[in-house]
Each structure stands twice: as C-alpha cells, then as structure tokens.
N, C-alpha and C positions, 0 to 999 in steps of 0.2 A: 350492481353495487349499487349501495346508495352516493348522491352527488355528497361532494365535501360539502361541509359547513363554512361559509365565507361571513367573516363579520368586516362591518367598516368601521375603520378608525380617522377620526376626528384630530388635525394636528392644529391647536389654536395655539398664538394669534399666527402661525405661519400661514396657515390656511390650504394646508396641503391634508386629500384624504387617500387613504390607505386600502386596502381590499387583501384580506390576510385572512390564510384558512387559522381553522380553530388551532389552539395549542403555539400560537405565532407569540414569540412574545412583543411587549409594545416598542423595545429596540429596534427588532427584526422590520417592527412594521414600518418605523417611522425610516429609519435606512432604503426601505423598498420605494418610497418615495422621495430621495436624496431630500431626507432634513438627518445631518448627523446632530445624533447627542453628544455630547462626552461621554467617553470612557474610560477611567481612567485607569482601571482594572483589566480592562478588557473583557467585562461580561460577566466578571465574576463574582458581582454580588459584593465587595467587600469595599466598595466605595459612596457616597451620595453622590456623584457627580452627575448619573444620568435620572436624576429627580424630577419627576413631572407628577401634576394632579388631576385624580380624575374629576373631571364635570358634570360628567352623564353616563350611565351606560354601570355594567356589572364585568366586575376583574375579577383575577383568583384569590382566593386569601393571601395577605401577606407569609412571606417564607421566613424561616429562621433567619438568614441573611439581612433581611430587610428589616426585622425588629431590631437586629445588633446596631441598623446602621440607621435608623432611622428613631427617631422619641416617640414617644405614643402621644403626644401632641401634633406631634406631623402626621402619624396617621390617622390618626381624628380627622385630621382637616382634609382627609384625602391623598397625600403624597404618596409614592410610593416608587418605588427603582425601576426604572421601565425594564433594565436587562432582568429582571426577574418576572415581575408580572406579566401576565397572560388574557386578553380578550376573552369574556363568554358572554357578550353582545355587541352590539353595537355600539362603540363607546367615544367621548368628546374627552379629549386632553389637553390641559393649559400648560405651555411649557413654559418652566420662567426662564428669562433671560440666560441666567449662570448656565443651564444646561446648556444650551444651543454652544456649538463652535462657532462662535459670532467671530468678527470681524477684530483683530487682534492688534496694538500694536505691534509691530516687527522692526528688527533693528538691522540698518541697513549700512547704518552711516561706520567709517574707520578710518583710523589716519590712515592719509597719503601720503606715502614715500616716494621721491625718487629716482629711479631707476633707469640705467640704460638700455631703451629698445631692443629688443633683440627677439621679435614674436619667431617662431616655427615657419610662419607662413611668409611667402610673397608672393605680390601679383605684378603680371604684365601684360599689358594692353593691347593687341594684335589683331590685323585684319587679313583673312584668309579667303585665297579666292576659291570662289563656287564652284562645284563641280560640272562640267559639260560635255556630250557627246564625245567632244575627245582629248578628255582628260577624266576619267574615270577613277580616278582615286579612291578611298573611303575616309570619310571622317574625320578617324584618329590618323590618317597619314596625314591628310593636310594638316591638321592642329599642330602635330610633332615637326612639321616640316617649317612652320614659322617661329619656333621657338627658339630664345637665346641659344647656342651650343653649348651651355653649362646646363642646359634643362634637356639636353636631348634626349636623355633616358627615362623619361617622364612616367609612370604608370599611370593608369586611368584605371580607379575601383567601379566596378560592375554598376551599382548604381549612379555615378555619373557620366559609364558610360551608355546608360539606356535613358538619358535624357539630353545628351550632347546634339543627336542628327535635330530635336525639336530648338532647342534652346540656339544651336548656331543660325537654321534660319530663319527664326523669331528676330534675332539681333541683326540679320540681314549680314551675317559671316564677318560683324568687327563683335570683339568681345573682351572681357578681361578674364584672365585664366589665374586663378590665383596655387599657386603651387605650395606645398608640404613638403620639408626638409628636414628627415629624420634620421640618425646613422645611415648616411649614405645612400639615402632613398630619397627618390621626388617623387610625389604622388600628385594629379591633380586634388585639391581638396572644394572647388568649385572655378564653376562658369557663369560669370555675372555678364549682365549689361556691360557695356565700353562705360570706366572712369565711375563706377558704382563703389560705393564705400566699403570698405571690409571688417569685419564687425567678431569679436570672440565675446563670446558668453562666459561668466561666472557663478557659478552656484555653490552657495554653505548650505546642505540638506541637517538641518539640525530639527532632534527628536522633536522639536513644537513648532518647528519655524523656518519658513526658506528663505535666504537673501538669496536674490540674482542680479546681477550686474550684467549691463552691456558695454562692450567696450570698442574702441576705433583703434583697430590695430597697427594705423600707419601713425597718426598723430602720437596714442596711449590716452587719450581722452573717456574719462568715464562719462558712456554720452546718456544713460540712465539705470537708476536701481529702483529695484521694486522687490515685495514680499509680501507673502504670503503663509498661513496658520500651513505647519504639514498636516494634510487629510488623513494621512495613520493616524492620529489620534482620536479618530472614531473606534481604533480596534486596539487602544492601549495607550497609554501617555508614556509607560517606561519603555526602557530597551525589552526588558525582559518578558512585559506583555505583548509587545511585537515577533517577539521568537517565539513564545508561546502560541499566536493569532498564528502565524505565517505555519508551526505543525500539525497545526488541528485537523486543516483540510490540505488536500492535492494540489488546491487552488490556492491557497493562504497567499506565498511567496509571489507568487504572481500578480494578486491582489492588490497587495502590498507596493510591489514596484509599481503598478500600471496609475495607481494613486497619484506615485509620487512624480511619473513621469506628465500625467496628465496637469497636475499644476504649474510643472516646470515650462511645460507648452504654453500653459493662459500667459504665465509672468513672458513669455518667450514675447509673444502677441502684445502682450501689455507695452514691452519695453523697446519693440521695435513700429507701434503705430507714430507716422509721423515723420520717421527719422529712415525709415527701408522698410526691406522683408527678411525674416525668420533664414530665407534664403542667401542673405548674405552674411548670416553667421558661418564662418568657415573653422572657429577652431572653441574647443570648450575645455573648459576643467571642472570638476567635480569635487567637494570634498566634504569628508562627513565622518564622526564617530567608525568605528569598525560597523557595526549591527545597518545605520543605514547606508554604508559603501556596502554594504555585501547586499542589501535588498534591491538598489540603487540596480546596481551588476545582474542584478539576478539570481546572486550566489545563495549555498545554503547556510541558514544559521544557525541552524539547530547545536550543532559542536557550540556556539558562541555562548548558550545557555547555560552550561553544567562546567564545572570545572575540567580543564586547568584554562578553561575558554578563548581555545586554540582558533584561529582567523584560517580561511581555506588558502586566504594569501595576504601575503605584506608588503607584497614588493609592490614597484607603479604595475599599472594598467594602464594600455591606450583601446579603448573600443568605438568602433564605427558608430557615431552617433545613432545613424538608422537601426542600428541593429536591437537599441533601450527604446524604442521609438520617440526620440525626439527628432520635432521636425525644424531641421536646421537642413543646412546648404548639404545635397546629396553626398558629398565627399568629406563631411566632416566628421572629426574624430575628436572623442573623450579623452583627457588626461585625468587619470586618479593616481593621485600621488601614493605613494607609498604606506602602509595603516605601520603604528609602532608596536603594541604587543597589545592583549587584552581588548577593551575596552577602546585606549585610547587609539586613534586613528588618523588617517589623513586631516582631518581637520585640525586636529591639534598641532600636527606640522606645519600646516598653513597659518596658524598663527605664532607659532615660533619664527616662524619666516617673516608674517607681517611685523613683528615687533621691533625686528630688527637685532636678533641676540648676536647676528655676525658684525653686527657694527659697534659692539656693546662686552669692555672688558670686565666690568662692574659684577656683583651678585645681585642676582634678580631674580625674586618669586611672581612666575608668571600662572595664574591661576583661571580658568575658565568657566565660569559657574555656570550646572543647569542641572538638569535631572542625574546626569553622571557628569561629578565634576575631573576636570583634567588640569592634573599640578604639576608645574616644572619647576626645578630649581638649578640655574645656570650658575655655576661659580668655578672659575681658571679655567674654561673650556670643557669644561663637565657637564651634561646633561642627565637629569635625574627627573624621572616622570612617573606618576602614579594615576590612577583612576580612583574614585571615590564615588559612591553611591549614596549620593546626597540626597536622591529620592527628590520627585514633584513638587515639594512643599512649596518652594519659591517659584515655584509658576500658578501657586491657588490652592493644589491637589491635597485632599486629606485635610483641608482647613473647613470651619463649620459654615463659614460665608466667604470661602476666597473662592475666585476666579482667574483667569487667564487676563494679563494686561488690554483690556478692551472697555470701551467707553462705560461709565458708569462705576468701574472699578476706583476704589480708595489707595492713592499709591503714594501720599504723604502726610502723616501724622504727626502731628507738635502736642504737646502741653505747655501750655502757656499764661502763665497766673491760676494757675488748678484750673483749667476751660481745654478741654478737649478741641483740638482743630486739625479737620482733614481737607485733604485737596482730594478731587476724581479730575480722571483721564477725562477730558471734554469738558469737564465745569459741569455736567448735570449732577442730577440726585445720587447718590453711592445705590449699586443694586450689590456689591461685595468690594472685597480686597483681594487686591494683586500681592507678586511677590515683594516687590518696594514695599508696602503700605503695611505688609504683615514684618518686616523687619523692622520699621519704625514704631510700630504700634510695642514691640518685644521691649525695646531699647528704652522707650519711652518712659512704659510700665516699669521699667529698671530704675532710670531715673526718677522717676516722679516716689520709688520706694511702691509701687505697688505690686512688687515680686519678691520672691526672697531667691539665692540662690540657686537652690534647688528647681526653682519654677513653677514654688505653688503661688497661686494669689494671699496676698495679707487680707487678713479680715477687716481690720482697722480705716484702711486705704478707701477713700472718697469715691475712688475711680471703680471698684466691682462693687456691683449691683448684680441683684436675681436678675434672668429673663428668662422665665420660662421653668424649667426644672430645676435649672442650675446657675449659675455662679458666672460672670462674666465680665470682658469690661466692655462696655458699651461705647464702641465711634463714633454709631450715628443710630439715635433713639426713631422709631417707626414711623415720626412725624414728618421726619428728614427722607428717607429715603425713598426710592423709585419701585419698591413692593410694600411698602406700609408695615416691615418687618423692620425689630430693632436688628443692625447690623452688631454683632460680638465677635471677642477672641475669649477662647474657651483654654479653661484648664489644658486637655487635650492637643488645639492648637499650637498650644505655647509649649508642648510636651513634641510637636512634630518638628517647629523649629530649632528645639534643643537638640533633635535626632538629626538634623540635617544641619549644622552649624558645627558639631561634633563632629561628622564623617570629615568635612571639610576641614576642621582645624588639626582634627588627628591627624591628615594626610599631610598635611605641613609639616607638623613636627618628627613624625617618619622621616620626610626629606631629609628637613634639618639635621636628624640623629642620623640619618645616614652619613649624609656630608662632614658632620662632626662639626657645626657650627651651631650658633644663637641667632634669636631675634635681631640684635646689634648690629650682626655682621650685613644684613639684608640691605643694600642700597636701595633696593626698589621693590616696589609689589605692584606690578601690572595686575589690574582687572579687567577681562574681557569679556565679552559675551552681550547677550541683549539685556539680563537679567542685571549682570555685572555693570552697564551703562548708567541703569538708571536708582541702583542702591546708595542711599547714602553712605559716605565709608564711615560717618561719625558713628552711624547705628550698627555697622557690621564690625565695630572695632567695640561697642559699647557690649553687646552679646558677645563677645568672644571669638567671633567665626574669623580672623585675620588677628593677627600678632600686634599689640599696642603699639605701635610703630608714630611719630610722627606725619599729621596730615601731607606734610609735602612731600613722603618717602613714599605716596601713591600715585598712579596713571590708569584710570579709565581711559580705553583705548578703542570703545565699541567693539565690532564686528571685524576683528582682527585676523580672524579665519577669511572672513573675505577676503581684506586687505593683500594678504596671502595670495590667494585664489588667483587674485587679477593680475598680481607681479608674474608668478609662473604661466599665466596667459601671454605677457606681453613679452615672457622674457625666457629666452631657452635655458642663461645661465641661473636664472634663477628655479628652474627644473632642478638643476642639477645641483643646487643647493639645499633644496628641498629634502633632495634624495640623502643627502650624504646629513642631512640632520636627523634623520629618521636613524641610518645608520650609527651616529654618534649616542641615541638616548641610550641611557641606562635605565630598563624598568624596572620599578618596583612593587612588585604582587602585595597589595594589604591584605589581603584574606588570609595571607600565609607567614603575615610577617611579625614574629614576636612579640614586636611594641603596639603595633596598632591596635590591639582591643584596650590595652592599659591606657592610652593615650586618649581612647574613645570613650571610656568609663570617666576617664577625669576630666573632659574637654566638654560633657554634658550638664556637669553645673555652669551656672553663669558668673 
C-alpha cells in the first residue's frame, strides 16, 4: 500500500506549522495545531469568516461556495475560504487578524444589588483526634464525631472521601469542613485548610462569550471577574450551527462540552491566582441559553434544532462539578436554574432576577441582545417572554468587514460637519467593525440622508463611494487602516442590520400586542448583555430596533445574567425566586405566532 501523501501548511503570522494528509481542508489543518479560525457557518462555506490568503503553494480550485462569498478581486488576490480549500502541495497561508478568534472585549460588569446572604454552604473549623493503636476508628467516624449535633447526619460524596485521608494528615488533623444544606440533606462540599476562605463560582455561558465571577461566600464580596470567548465559536457562530456540529459525529457533543469546560477551568485558575486555590470553590451556579445549558450538561441538543424546539429538561439541575470536569472542590455542586422554553434558557431567568423584577411594579421591557435575543415584558405581575433569531450581525458576522469586539474594531461612528469620525477599541488603526460600530454607522447614514427607508444608498449622497466592484459607505480609507484596504459598509451589510433589528422589534411588538399595551405604557426598557452595554441607545432608536421613547426610560445594565447568577450563589432564597420566575413566564413562540411575520416585514424598513 502506497504511503499517504502529507503536506505542510505554514500558518502566518501565527507561526504554526501543520502536517496534514492530502484532502484535508485548510480549516482542519489550522485546528490541528491549535490555530482557531472563525467559522460562523460551522464550515458550510456560507460565510467568509474563515477567509485566508494563499501566500505560497497550490490549493484546490475555488468552489461554488467560494465564488458566491468572495469577490473576483479577492479571489484574484489569493483569498480563499479555509473551510473549502484543500492543499495540493506544501503551502503558506496569511491569516487576516479578523479571521482569527482573537482576544475580544468581554462584558463581565453588571449591576450589584444588595441581598441577604443565605448561601447553601456553611463552614466549621474543627480539630480531630488522630488515630492511634488504641483508637482505630475510621477517618469518617472521627470527622463525624466532632461535627456540631445539627450536622451529625452529614454525607460524604465519594470524591471527598477519596481525598479525606490525605488532607486530614497533611493538615495535621485541623481542618475547615464545608457543609452543603439542601432539602434536609447535609453533605460535605469541601475539606479545606483551617480558616480558609470559602469561594463560590458563577458563570454565564453566552453563545459567543463566557463571564465568570469568584465570590467570597461568607462576605458576599465579588473577589474577581474574568471573561473569555466561547471556544465553541470555532465550530459555529450561532446555536443552530452548534447543534448541527454536535450531531455530525458521535464525538461532536462531547467535543463542544470539553471545549467550554476547559475554558471555564482556565478562568477558574485566573480568578484564583493570588487569592486562593480552585479547591476552595465549594459551590457553583452556571447559566446559559437552552443550547449552551444542554451542551455544558452533556445533554443531547438534536431535538432543539427542529420544531417544536423541545428541551430535554426545563427543571433545575444539580450536578457534581467533577461529573462535568470542572476543577473545583471535590464535593462542589453546580446548580443550573430552570430553562423556560425554546431557546429562552436559564440565562434569561438569571437576567430577570438580576434586574430586580421582584422589586418593580412598573411596566418593564427587558431585552438581552445577542445572536438569539431574548425579550420579556413584565406588566402587573405577568411575564411574557420570547426569543427571536436576530442573528450574529451584531457580533460582526455576515458583515463585509465585520469582526467581534476586539482590538482594532471600529466601535463608534459619527458624522460631524460632513466628515466621518470613528473610534476603535484600543485606539489602534482599524481592521474591521464590531456590532456597536455597525449600528452607529447605519444610524449615522440615515441621519445624514445617505440611506432611504428601504435601506438603499442614495446615489447623490457624498458619503457613498465606489469601493472595488460595488458602492458603499467608506468608514476608513485604506491609508488609515491596519491592513491597507478600505473598510466599508455595503448594501448587503445594511440588509443584515435590517434583518436583525426587524426580528428584535417584531418580537417586542408581538409581546406588546399580547399584553394589549402601547409603547407609551412602557415605564422602562432594560437593555442587557455585552452588545447591549456598548450600543448607543440613540442609534438603536434611530434604526428602529427599539421603540422611540425618551432616553431616560432606557437602562443599560451590563451582564444582568451574571448578576442573577451571583445572587443565586449567595442565597438559597434567590434560587427559589428564580425557579418561581421560570414557572410564571408565559412563553410566546414567534415561529407560529400569527402576527410575527407581518410585524417583521413592516419593521424591515427604517
């Protein structure tokens, strides 16, 4: 049998080199050496997020998908889609910065609300008499003998029992025992050095980003915050792409689960550096939309990809941390709040808890904007919720020069005295445009009469120029950018924003219609989430994404889901309240709602 042909793939400027068998895509070659390229469509060839440039060597001819996604000028310059192209010799690739899953800005800040501390764990410092030839009681018997009487029936999970002997002897028989109290049961959650701090972990698993918080469970102090991109991005930007990937191979689901757990463990190590050890994390709360929830828990997601989008479980879950691979205390438990229905998951429950709907008797519209935007209308004790597929345009996907919120992304656009002014993240030369910048750009074009109500460019506008083979709004000319090419907003980019904003606005209008309310009835519009933190509300109003109400009725709250998760970590009562909120929600399925398509069509116009 002939030897299999092996080609070398040189990945620059990353400086990594892969050796792959003939027939391997460039995307797979990059992944094989840990170079993660964006793959918004999950490798289907229907986006240009994994674009690379061939610097040397021979690759396969352009596929039909590549001809659809890349212009003739781009193909002539050597640009290809890594998910489609296959090496036919040793090759060298130039990877644009916007194609890498580069470090990005992650929203971890949120409103802090004072709550009564009622954590589900408590600690007791004890000294245990060591064994002797005249006292041969087991370590567990000794431990139980020194516990206060109200903890006498305490249970020890097997992982705690497995390390008990080593820890007691290393700590010279003085230890801090952490006891978890739930539903009449008492369980040892940790065996710590004497007088150690007792920590909890709260994590919001977003479709594109993770936010993690380290909490002192005795003082309630947030000791640290950290964030990271969701590593599953490399296998699809939206939940549908992730579902498809999870079902492509038997290992798909476990791969996605392992990726997110590994990132969570990295965040844990980062948070604990200088303040303690991951072993001191004795309790955890994890929230996410229904798909992220299921993937983290290792539950199948196939049924979430088709109507009626039924979840495996909507009730709360309590999972041993070790069961999902989290490196915490050997007895730590992960609490996952209830999901609602469809894609409206535990993160939305946490958001509703975090913004304080229990303390608010006003009529409130709460919006968590993302690839899947969740919306709730709270009115006279009634909660109506829906999820709309706003798509990843506000994460920079399907936008010609779009990128996530990373260094070099244009985040703010203004037209002042006939001149375009931009600001980038990091204050460096621009390499692309992120969601808040795209929203600003469209809003400014509308204000400057560069767009009509249908989203078409006005040919007489001084801001519309010819760029390559098509016209567009030039945000940054080639001489000012970090890659030497114009950064433009195209007609197709405007269309992506129209689709996204129309989906969100239609969802809002359907909920208002269901409640029999008008815009003026809204006392407050709460905007949550990473993108919601950085968008300019005036731009959102101008493009028609949200109702045209006075600016003082809007409140941007940052990562409210993270706030809710922290509250549930610090209080068993807040967990009970979250479970009650999930039960109260009336879920409105937009896909089958009689009015949604009409609202969507009408809201496509500006």
